[in-house]
ChimeraX commands (.cxc) that place a marker at each C-alpha (Angstrom):
marker #1 position -188.84,10.37,-98.49 radius 0.5
marker #1 position -190.03,12.18,-96.06 radius 0.5
marker #1 position -187.29,13.31,-93.69 radius 0.5
marker #1 position -187.36,12.52,-89.66 radius 0.5
marker #1 position -184.99,13.78,-86.70 radius 0.5
marker #1 position -185.35,11.52,-83.73 radius 0.5
marker #1 position -184.12,13.56,-80.56 radius 0.5
marker #1 position -181.72,11.74,-78.15 radius 0.5
marker #1 position -180.63,12.90,-74.78 radius 0.5
marker #1 position -179.46,11.17,-71.81 radius 0.5
marker #1 position -182.14,9.05,-69.51 radius 0.5
marker #1 position -184.24,8.46,-73.79 radius 0.5
marker #1 position -186.61,5.42,-72.98 radius 0.5
marker #1 position -184.86,2.77,-75.05 radius 0.5
marker #1 position -188.29,1.29,-76.45 radius 0.5
marker #1 position -189.74,4.60,-77.50 radius 0.5
marker #1 position -186.71,5.73,-79.41 radius 0.5
marker #1 position -186.17,1.96,-80.45 radius 0.5
marker #1 position -189.62,1.70,-81.85 radius 0.5
marker #1 position -189.93,5.15,-84.69 radius 0.5
marker #1 position -186.17,4.21,-85.41 radius 0.5
marker #1 position -186.76,0.54,-86.46 radius 0.5
marker #1 position -190.60,1.04,-88.01 radius 0.5
marker #1 position -189.78,4.25,-89.92 radius 0.5
marker #1 position -186.99,2.74,-91.39 radius 0.5
marker #1 position -188.67,-0.36,-92.44 radius 0.5
marker #1 position -191.38,1.76,-94.22 radius 0.5
marker #1 position -187.94,3.65,-96.07 radius 0.5
marker #1 position -188.10,6.81,-94.65 radius 0.5
marker #1 position -184.99,8.66,-93.93 radius 0.5
marker #1 position -184.06,8.66,-90.23 radius 0.5
marker #1 position -181.33,10.68,-88.63 radius 0.5
marker #1 position -180.39,10.39,-84.66 radius 0.5
marker #1 position -179.60,13.65,-83.53 radius 0.5
marker #1 position -178.28,13.77,-80.17 radius 0.5
marker #1 position -179.36,16.95,-77.56 radius 0.5
marker #1 position -175.37,17.40,-75.80 radius 0.5
marker #1 position -173.67,14.33,-76.23 radius 0.5
marker #1 position -172.80,12.24,-79.92 radius 0.5
marker #1 position -173.30,8.98,-77.93 radius 0.5
marker #1 position -176.33,9.38,-75.81 radius 0.5
marker #1 position -177.41,6.91,-73.02 radius 0.5
marker #1 position -180.66,5.64,-72.32 radius 0.5
marker #1 position -182.69,5.36,-69.12 radius 0.5
marker #1 position -181.85,1.30,-69.28 radius 0.5
marker #1 position -177.90,2.21,-70.25 radius 0.5
marker #1 position -178.33,1.34,-73.57 radius 0.5
marker #1 position -176.02,3.85,-76.01 radius 0.5
marker #1 position -176.58,4.65,-79.65 radius 0.5
marker #1 position -174.85,6.74,-82.54 radius 0.5
marker #1 position -176.36,9.84,-83.28 radius 0.5
marker #1 position -175.70,10.97,-86.90 radius 0.5
marker #1 position -175.01,14.55,-85.23 radius 0.5
marker #1 position -175.60,16.70,-82.51 radius 0.5
marker #1 position -178.95,19.33,-82.56 radius 0.5
marker #1 position -176.09,21.89,-82.06 radius 0.5
marker #1 position -175.05,21.49,-85.79 radius 0.5
marker #1 position -178.41,20.96,-87.16 radius 0.5
marker #1 position -177.83,23.49,-90.30 radius 0.5
marker #1 position -182.07,22.80,-91.59 radius 0.5
marker #1 position -185.05,21.31,-90.65 radius 0.5
marker #1 position -186.36,17.80,-91.01 radius 0.5
marker #1 position -189.85,17.25,-92.56 radius 0.5
marker #1 position -190.81,15.79,-88.94 radius 0.5
marker #1 position -189.45,15.28,-85.48 radius 0.5
marker #1 position -189.82,12.28,-82.90 radius 0.5
marker #1 position -189.31,13.54,-79.19 radius 0.5
marker #1 position -189.08,9.81,-76.98 radius 0.5
marker #1 position -189.86,10.12,-73.54 radius 0.5
marker #1 position -187.92,8.58,-70.58 radius 0.5
marker #1 position -186.32,10.30,-67.39 radius 0.5
marker #1 position -184.34,12.03,-67.28 radius 0.5
marker #1 position -184.66,12.00,-71.43 radius 0.5
marker #1 position -187.57,13.94,-71.40 radius 0.5
marker #1 position -186.37,17.02,-68.76 radius 0.5
marker #1 position -183.30,17.25,-70.69 radius 0.5
marker #1 position -185.20,17.52,-74.36 radius 0.5
marker #1 position -186.99,19.89,-72.38 radius 0.5
marker #1 position -184.34,22.14,-70.70 radius 0.5
marker #1 position -182.49,22.09,-74.32 radius 0.5
marker #1 position -182.74,25.57,-76.20 radius 0.5
marker #1 position -182.12,23.90,-79.36 radius 0.5
marker #1 position -184.54,21.21,-79.28 radius 0.5
marker #1 position -186.89,24.31,-78.54 radius 0.5
marker #1 position -186.48,26.38,-81.62 radius 0.5
marker #1 position -186.53,24.00,-83.76 radius 0.5
marker #1 position -189.70,22.23,-82.13 radius 0.5
marker #1 position -191.07,25.27,-82.48 radius 0.5
marker #1 position -190.00,25.87,-86.15 radius 0.5
marker #1 position -190.98,22.54,-87.31 radius 0.5
marker #1 position -194.69,23.17,-85.72 radius 0.5
marker #1 position -194.66,26.40,-87.92 radius 0.5
marker #1 position -193.73,24.86,-91.01 radius 0.5
marker #1 position -196.50,22.86,-90.65 radius 0.5
marker #1 position -193.98,19.74,-90.34 radius 0.5
marker #1 position -194.60,16.38,-88.23 radius 0.5
marker #1 position -193.92,16.66,-84.11 radius 0.5
marker #1 position -194.15,14.08,-82.56 radius 0.5
marker #1 position -193.59,12.91,-78.98 radius 0.5
marker #1 position -194.33,9.98,-76.23 radius 0.5
marker #1 position -194.84,9.64,-73.10 radius 0.5
marker #1 position -193.48,12.18,-70.61 radius 0.5
marker #1 position -192.21,14.51,-73.80 radius 0.5
marker #1 position -195.50,15.78,-74.10 radius 0.5
marker #1 position -195.97,17.36,-71.01 radius 0.5
marker #1 position -192.18,18.34,-70.32 radius 0.5
marker #1 position -190.94,19.79,-73.86 radius 0.5
marker #1 position -193.94,20.16,-75.57 radius 0.5
marker #1 position -195.71,21.72,-72.94 radius 0.5
marker #1 position -192.80,23.80,-72.70 radius 0.5
marker #1 position -192.31,24.66,-75.37 radius 0.5
marker #1 position -195.66,26.52,-76.07 radius 0.5
marker #1 position -196.57,23.90,-78.87 radius 0.5
marker #1 position -199.03,22.02,-76.96 radius 0.5
marker #1 position -202.07,25.43,-77.33 radius 0.5
marker #1 position -205.22,24.57,-78.00 radius 0.5
marker #1 position -204.11,21.07,-79.23 radius 0.5
marker #1 position -205.48,17.45,-78.44 radius 0.5
marker #1 position -202.67,15.37,-76.67 radius 0.5
marker #1 position -201.69,13.37,-74.42 radius 0.5
marker #1 position -198.77,11.54,-72.42 radius 0.5
marker #1 position -198.30,9.20,-69.79 radius 0.5
marker #1 position -200.33,9.29,-67.48 radius 0.5
marker #1 position -200.84,12.06,-64.86 radius 0.5
marker #1 position -197.76,14.29,-66.26 radius 0.5
marker #1 position -201.31,15.62,-68.30 radius 0.5
marker #1 position -201.37,18.05,-65.04 radius 0.5
marker #1 position -198.40,20.00,-66.27 radius 0.5
marker #1 position -200.48,21.13,-69.38 radius 0.5
marker #1 position -202.16,23.88,-68.13 radius 0.5
marker #1 position -203.35,25.14,-72.54 radius 0.5
marker #1 position -203.95,21.74,-74.27 radius 0.5
marker #1 position -206.52,19.51,-74.53 radius 0.5
marker #1 position -205.59,16.07,-72.83 radius 0.5
marker #1 position -206.80,13.00,-73.87 radius 0.5
marker #1 position -206.75,9.61,-72.48 radius 0.5
marker #1 position -206.05,7.70,-75.48 radius 0.5
marker #1 position -203.00,5.57,-76.36 radius 0.5
marker #1 position -202.00,7.78,-79.44 radius 0.5
marker #1 position -203.69,11.05,-80.05 radius 0.5
marker #1 position -202.93,12.56,-83.39 radius 0.5
marker #1 position -204.00,16.28,-83.75 radius 0.5
marker #1 position -203.31,17.17,-87.28 radius 0.5
marker #1 position -199.19,17.52,-87.57 radius 0.5
marker #1 position -198.96,16.70,-83.57 radius 0.5
marker #1 position -198.91,13.08,-82.94 radius 0.5
marker #1 position -198.45,12.20,-78.90 radius 0.5
marker #1 position -198.59,8.89,-77.53 radius 0.5
marker #1 position -198.72,7.63,-73.46 radius 0.5
marker #1 position -195.84,5.17,-72.85 radius 0.5
marker #1 position -193.38,2.79,-73.97 radius 0.5
marker #1 position -196.08,0.00,-74.33 radius 0.5
marker #1 position -198.00,2.23,-77.28 radius 0.5
marker #1 position -194.78,2.92,-78.56 radius 0.5
marker #1 position -195.97,0.32,-81.80 radius 0.5
marker #1 position -198.93,2.39,-82.18 radius 0.5
marker #1 position -197.39,4.69,-81.96 radius 0.5
marker #1 position -194.71,4.10,-84.79 radius 0.5
marker #1 position -197.28,3.11,-87.29 radius 0.5
marker #1 position -199.04,6.11,-86.57 radius 0.5
marker #1 position -196.05,8.86,-87.59 radius 0.5
marker #1 position -195.95,6.40,-90.53 radius 0.5
marker #1 position -199.49,6.81,-91.90 radius 0.5
marker #1 position -199.00,10.33,-91.04 radius 0.5
marker #1 position -196.49,10.58,-93.68 radius 0.5
marker #1 position -197.35,7.95,-96.21 radius 0.5
marker #1 position -200.58,7.08,-95.62 radius 0.5
marker #1 position -202.65,3.51,-94.22 radius 0.5
marker #1 position -201.18,0.94,-97.47 radius 0.5
marker #1 position -197.57,1.54,-95.86 radius 0.5
marker #1 position -199.03,1.60,-92.53 radius 0.5
marker #1 position -200.96,-1.97,-92.36 radius 0.5
marker #1 position -197.98,-2.95,-94.28 radius 0.5
marker #1 position -195.68,-1.99,-91.70 radius 0.5
marker #1 position -198.15,-3.27,-88.72 radius 0.5
marker #1 position -198.60,-6.55,-90.41 radius 0.5
marker #1 position -195.08,-7.23,-91.00 radius 0.5
marker #1 position -194.20,-6.93,-87.24 radius 0.5
marker #1 position -197.67,-8.58,-86.05 radius 0.5
marker #1 position -199.25,-5.36,-84.85 radius 0.5
marker #1 position -202.00,-5.55,-86.95 radius 0.5
marker #1 position -203.29,-9.12,-87.33 radius 0.5
marker #1 position -204.35,-9.49,-91.45 radius 0.5
marker #1 position -207.25,-11.53,-91.36 radius 0.5
marker link #1:1,2 radius 0.2
marker link #1:2,3 radius 0.2
marker link #1:3,4 radius 0.2
marker link #1:4,5 radius 0.2
marker link #1:5,6 radius 0.2
marker link #1:6,7 radius 0.2
marker link #1:7,8 radius 0.2
marker link #1:8,9 radius 0.2
marker link #1:9,10 radius 0.2
marker link #1:10,11 radius 0.2
marker link #1:11,12 radius 0.2
marker link #1:12,13 radius 0.2
marker link #1:13,14 radius 0.2
marker link #1:14,15 radius 0.2
marker link #1:15,16 radius 0.2
marker link #1:16,17 radius 0.2
marker link #1:17,18 radius 0.2
marker link #1:18,19 radius 0.2
marker link #1:19,20 radius 0.2
marker link #1:20,21 radius 0.2
marker link #1:21,22 radius 0.2
marker link #1:22,23 radius 0.2
marker link #1:23,24 radius 0.2
marker link #1:24,25 radius 0.2
marker link #1:25,26 radius 0.2
marker link #1:26,27 radius 0.2
marker link #1:27,28 radius 0.2
marker link #1:28,29 radius 0.2
marker link #1:29,30 radius 0.2
marker link #1:30,31 radius 0.2
marker link #1:31,32 radius 0.2
marker link #1:32,33 radius 0.2
marker link #1:33,34 radius 0.2
marker link #1:34,35 radius 0.2
marker link #1:35,36 radius 0.2
marker link #1:36,37 radius 0.2
marker link #1:37,38 radius 0.2
marker link #1:38,39 radius 0.2
marker link #1:39,40 radius 0.2
marker link #1:40,41 radius 0.2
marker link #1:41,42 radius 0.2
marker link #1:42,43 radius 0.2
marker link #1:43,44 radius 0.2
marker link #1:44,45 radius 0.2
marker link #1:45,46 radius 0.2
marker link #1:46,47 radius 0.2
marker link #1:47,48 radius 0.2
marker link #1:48,49 radius 0.2
marker link #1:49,50 radius 0.2
marker link #1:50,51 radius 0.2
marker link #1:51,52 radius 0.2
marker link #1:52,53 radius 0.2
marker link #1:53,54 radius 0.2
marker link #1:54,55 radius 0.2
marker link #1:55,56 radius 0.2
marker link #1:56,57 radius 0.2
marker link #1:57,58 radius 0.2
marker link #1:58,59 radius 0.2
marker link #1:59,60 radius 0.2
marker link #1:60,61 radius 0.2
marker link #1:61,62 radius 0.2
marker link #1:62,63 radius 0.2
marker link #1:63,64 radius 0.2
marker link #1:64,65 radius 0.2
marker link #1:65,66 radius 0.2
marker link #1:66,67 radius 0.2
marker link #1:67,68 radius 0.2
marker link #1:68,69 radius 0.2
marker link #1:69,70 radius 0.2
marker link #1:70,71 radius 0.2
marker link #1:71,72 radius 0.2
marker link #1:72,73 radius 0.2
marker link #1:73,74 radius 0.2
marker link #1:74,75 radius 0.2
marker link #1:75,76 radius 0.2
marker link #1:76,77 radius 0.2
marker link #1:77,78 radius 0.2
marker link #1:78,79 radius 0.2
marker link #1:79,80 radius 0.2
marker link #1:80,81 radius 0.2
marker link #1:81,82 radius 0.2
marker link #1:82,83 radius 0.2
marker link #1:83,84 radius 0.2
marker link #1:84,85 radius 0.2
marker link #1:85,86 radius 0.2
marker link #1:86,87 radius 0.2
marker link #1:87,88 radius 0.2
marker link #1:88,89 radius 0.2
marker link #1:89,90 radius 0.2
marker link #1:90,91 radius 0.2
marker link #1:91,92 radius 0.2
marker link #1:92,93 radius 0.2
marker link #1:93,94 radius 0.2
marker link #1:94,95 radius 0.2
marker link #1:95,96 radius 0.2
marker link #1:96,97 radius 0.2
marker link #1:97,98 radius 0.2
marker link #1:98,99 radius 0.2
marker link #1:99,100 radius 0.2
marker link #1:100,101 radius 0.2
marker link #1:101,102 radius 0.2
marker link #1:102,103 radius 0.2
marker link #1:103,104 radius 0.2
marker link #1:104,105 radius 0.2
marker link #1:105,106 radius 0.2
marker link #1:106,107 radius 0.2
marker link #1:107,108 radius 0.2
marker link #1:108,109 radius 0.2
marker link #1:109,110 radius 0.2
marker link #1:110,111 radius 0.2
marker link #1:111,112 radius 0.2
marker link #1:112,113 radius 0.2
marker link #1:113,114 radius 0.2
marker link #1:114,115 radius 0.2
marker link #1:115,116 radius 0.2
marker link #1:116,117 radius 0.2
marker link #1:117,118 radius 0.2
marker link #1:118,119 radius 0.2
marker link #1:119,120 radius 0.2
marker link #1:120,121 radius 0.2
marker link #1:121,122 radius 0.2
marker link #1:122,123 radius 0.2
marker link #1:123,124 radius 0.2
marker link #1:124,125 radius 0.2
marker link #1:125,126 radius 0.2
marker link #1:126,127 radius 0.2
marker link #1:127,128 radius 0.2
marker link #1:128,129 radius 0.2
marker link #1:129,130 radius 0.2
marker link #1:130,131 radius 0.2
marker link #1:131,132 radius 0.2
marker link #1:132,133 radius 0.2
marker link #1:133,134 radius 0.2
marker link #1:134,135 radius 0.2
marker link #1:135,136 radius 0.2
marker link #1:136,137 radius 0.2
marker link #1:137,138 radius 0.2
marker link #1:138,139 radius 0.2
marker link #1:139,140 radius 0.2
marker link #1:140,141 radius 0.2
marker link #1:141,142 radius 0.2
marker link #1:142,143 radius 0.2
marker link #1:143,144 radius 0.2
marker link #1:144,145 radius 0.2
marker link #1:145,146 radius 0.2
marker link #1:146,147 radius 0.2
marker link #1:147,148 radius 0.2
marker link #1:148,149 radius 0.2
marker link #1:149,150 radius 0.2
marker link #1:150,151 radius 0.2
marker link #1:151,152 radius 0.2
marker link #1:152,153 radius 0.2
marker link #1:153,154 radius 0.2
marker link #1:154,155 radius 0.2
marker link #1:155,156 radius 0.2
marker link #1:156,157 radius 0.2
marker link #1:157,158 radius 0.2
marker link #1:158,159 radius 0.2
marker link #1:159,160 radius 0.2
marker link #1:160,161 radius 0.2
marker link #1:161,162 radius 0.2
marker link #1:162,163 radius 0.2
marker link #1:163,164 radius 0.2
marker link #1:164,165 radius 0.2
marker link #1:165,166 radius 0.2
marker link #1:166,167 radius 0.2
marker link #1:167,168 radius 0.2
marker link #1:168,169 radius 0.2
marker link #1:169,170 radius 0.2
marker link #1:170,171 radius 0.2
marker link #1:171,172 radius 0.2
marker link #1:172,173 radius 0.2
marker link #1:173,174 radius 0.2
marker link #1:174,175 radius 0.2
marker link #1:175,176 radius 0.2
marker link #1:176,177 radius 0.2
marker link #1:177,178 radius 0.2
marker link #1:178,179 radius 0.2
marker link #1:179,180 radius 0.2
marker link #1:180,181 radius 0.2
marker link #1:181,182 radius 0.2
marker link #1:182,183 radius 0.2
marker link #1:183,184 radius 0.2
view
């Protein structure tokens, strides 16, 4: 099974973090929670999560990463040199880079990984990205790059991550099990 790291910095948007954690684990994907500057990051609405490890302690690359949004969570991700280095390394290795809400613009944009790539982000933040191709879709998949708009798209975002990693059958099965996709 793929190994996916989900970065959590203080101020992360809870729905954008918890939904991928839950859906990916339902699909059998190995998910690690990676704290940025704290092993117990606190979300933008006060939810505290215990990370499995700190970004600073990572010694090997996962098969993919997820960067939730939220403020100041996305700004805290963007300010982390370790997150930037891991993101660039995963992208160079053709691993999955998935990001939602403010993180595509603030983090991925500042890390230089959107150049020439199609992406989406929280409405209005696209103006902060000068080298990518913004699309106003709910979820945008451009090869190994998956981006999404906001907490309201977290389910679709998570299903597209599963689809990328495990294919249509597993993605549709999880979507049906949570009633995101109706069967009939």
